N, C-alpha and C positions, 0 to 999 in steps of 0.2 A: 053484958058481953065485952071481952077486951078487943081490940082489933083484929088479933091472930085468931081469936076464937069466931070473931065474925067472918076472917076470909076463910078459914077453913072449912065453916059452915057453907060458904059461898061455892067452894071448889068442890066440895062433895056434893051439894047440890046440882052443880054443873055436869058431873061424871054421872050421876044419878039419870039425870035429864038426858044425856047424849046417849047412856046406854038404852034407856027405854025407847025412844027414839029409834035407835038401829034394832029392837027386838032383842035386845039382850039384857040379861040378870046383872045390874050394879055390882053383886057383889063379885062379878067374875073380873072387875076393874080395881087393881090396886093403885093406891095413892102412893107416889115417891116425892116426899118433901126435900127439895133440892135446897141445901142452906148454904151455900157457898157465899163467901165474906160475911155472913151474919155470924153473931156469937154464939157462942155455946148454950148460953143462957135462953135465947129466943127457940133453940132446939129444946132444952128442958120445958119452956113454957108450952109448945105445940106437944111433946109427949103428954105431959099432965092432960093435955084434952084428947088423948087416945091415939095420937100418931106414933106409929111404931118404927116405920121404914125412912131411913134418911139417907141422902145422898151428896157427895161432895165431888169436884172437879180435880181438885187436888190432893196427891196422897198425904203431903204434909199435914193439911187443914182435915182430913179425914181422920188421921191417927191422932192428933191434937184433941180435936171435938171427942173422939170416943174416949180419949184418955180422962178429959175434963168430965166426962158423962159416964164415968166406969160405975157409978152407983146405980145405973139404969141397966142392967143386965139385959132386959129384955126389948132393947133398941137394937135394930138391924141396920148394917149399915151397907152402904152401895158405893160404888167407885163409878160415875158417869164419863170422866173426862180421860184423855188420853193416858195411856199407862207407859213407862219406861222399864224395860226388864230388869233394871238394877233396884227397882222399888216393887218388885211384885212379890218380894218376901214380907215388906212390910204389911201388905195387903192379904198376905195369908195368914200372917200371925193374928190379925185381926178377925180373919173369918168373913171379910167383905166380898160381897157379890160383885164381879166386874162386868159392865154394861159394855166394854170397849174393847174387846178382843178383835184385832183386825190383821194379824200377821202371824205366821208360822212361828218364828223366833218368841213371838209373846205367849203363845201357847206352851213351848217347852219351857220356858223360864217359869211359868205358873205351875205347871206340872211340876218343876224341881221344889218351888215353894211349898208348895201343898204338901208334898211327901216330907219335907223338911220340918213343916209347922205340924204335921199330923192332921190336917184338915182337909176337908172336901170345899172348891171354891165354886160358887154358882158363878156360871160364864156365859154372855150374851155375844154372839159376833155382830160386830157393827158392821152395818151395810152402808156404803157412800151411795146416797139417793142423788146426788149431781146437785147444783145451782139452780137458778131459774131458767136458764136457758138450756139444760142438761147437760152443762158440762161438769165433769169428776173431778173430784179433788177440793171441794168446796168445804164440806162439813167435816171431814174425817171419814175414817170404815175401810172396810174391803170393796173392793170392786165387785159389782155384783156378779158376774162370772166365775168370780173365785170364792164367793159366799160358799157352796155346798162343799166344797172341799175343804175348806177350814173349819166348817162344822163336823165334816167327818174327822178331823184332826183333834178337835175339841173331845168329841164324844168317845175317841180311840183310847185316850189317855186316862191313867189313873189320876185320882184327886182332882179331877175338873168333872164339874155337871152340867151339861149342855141345857141351858135353859130356854134356847129359842134366839130371836134376832132382835137389834136394837137400832133404830135410824133417827137421824133428825132431817125434818122437812127442808128443803130449800127455800133458803131467805127471798123475799120479795115476788113469790109466787104462790097459786093456790097448792096448799099441802095435799089434796084430795089426790091427785093423780100420783103423787110419790108415795103416798102409804097405801095406794092401791098395789102399785108393783111391790112395795115392800110385803104386803097381805100375799100376794103371788109366790114370792121367793120364799115366805115361811112356811107355806103349804108345802112347797117343794122339799125344803127341808125335813118337814114333819114326814112325807111319804118316807122318808129315809131313818129320820127318827123320831118315832112316836113320841117320845116324853119331850121333846122340845116344843112345847105348846106355849111358850110366852111370846109376846110380841110388846118390846118396850118402845114406846112411841108416843108422841104429842106432849105439848108443852104448854105453859100458861097461855100461850095465844092461838093455839091450834088443836087444843085435846079433843075437842067436839069431833073434828075430822079423823083424828086418830081413832076415837073409840068406833065410831062409825065403820071404820075399816079392820076392827078387831082388834084393836091395841088391850093388852090385858094388864100392863103398867104404864102410868102416865108419870112423867117426870116434873113437876111443877115448882117452881121458883117464885118469881117476881109476882104472881096472885096469890102467895100465902105470904111472903115476907117483905112484899114492896121493892122498888127498885132499888139496884146497888147502889153504894157512893160513887160518886163520878170517878174518883180514882181508881176501886175496882174496875169500872167499865173501860176505863182506859188501858188498863194493864191488861184486860182479856182481849183487847182489839189488837193488842202488838203480839199477844201469844200466837205461835205457830200451830197450823193446824194438828201436825204430827210433832212427836217429840224431836230433839235433835238427833236422835241415832238412828231415825227410820225417816227419810223423807218420801218412799216408795211406797205404793200399795203393796208390791209384790215382795214376799221374803227375799 
């Protein structure tokens, strides 16, 4: 087996073990391979092993890889990084699912883009779960109190399909309490929008805690592809949590 095949098998085994430990059906947890900074040929190799859902942090990398792999039409693309309104059209034309809807102006931009492209865009509302000391504004997303209203806005506009909620656990802290808060908020949103059944949470280091809390999508990069090159890590470390157009959680 190739290293990618070994890593894919190992991640799938982790998901299955975590799901069974939580009394869940492993089939209810989807693996989203986050291929940021890795070449399209690595995505192709993983696709040959049966992986179909892939994610990127940046729109330019997302559209570039989708174009390079256009001969694999059954791949499903996702954007997990922050999205600027002026790039909504590129995401809509690709038909990618957006995991980072965090403000009302972006909802409006995505709705216009979906209408223009004749597409329906899957959308997750991103929740700010705070940092290790509970401070907000650390990992991106809407303030928890704003999430139900934002979910209402997504559900009400044509062209967007509210899938559920997404979040990133605080750095340097036990992820379990944060994921438990996310699960509570997801249940609140589902009470108003029964179709919003998805929870996108958990990455290479904390997917078990996310699955235990009810995650239906885990976003795994490092455990599949390996550590990113140093230059890419340094570039990422300097990126703002929010794009230049919006430094506030509130629209």
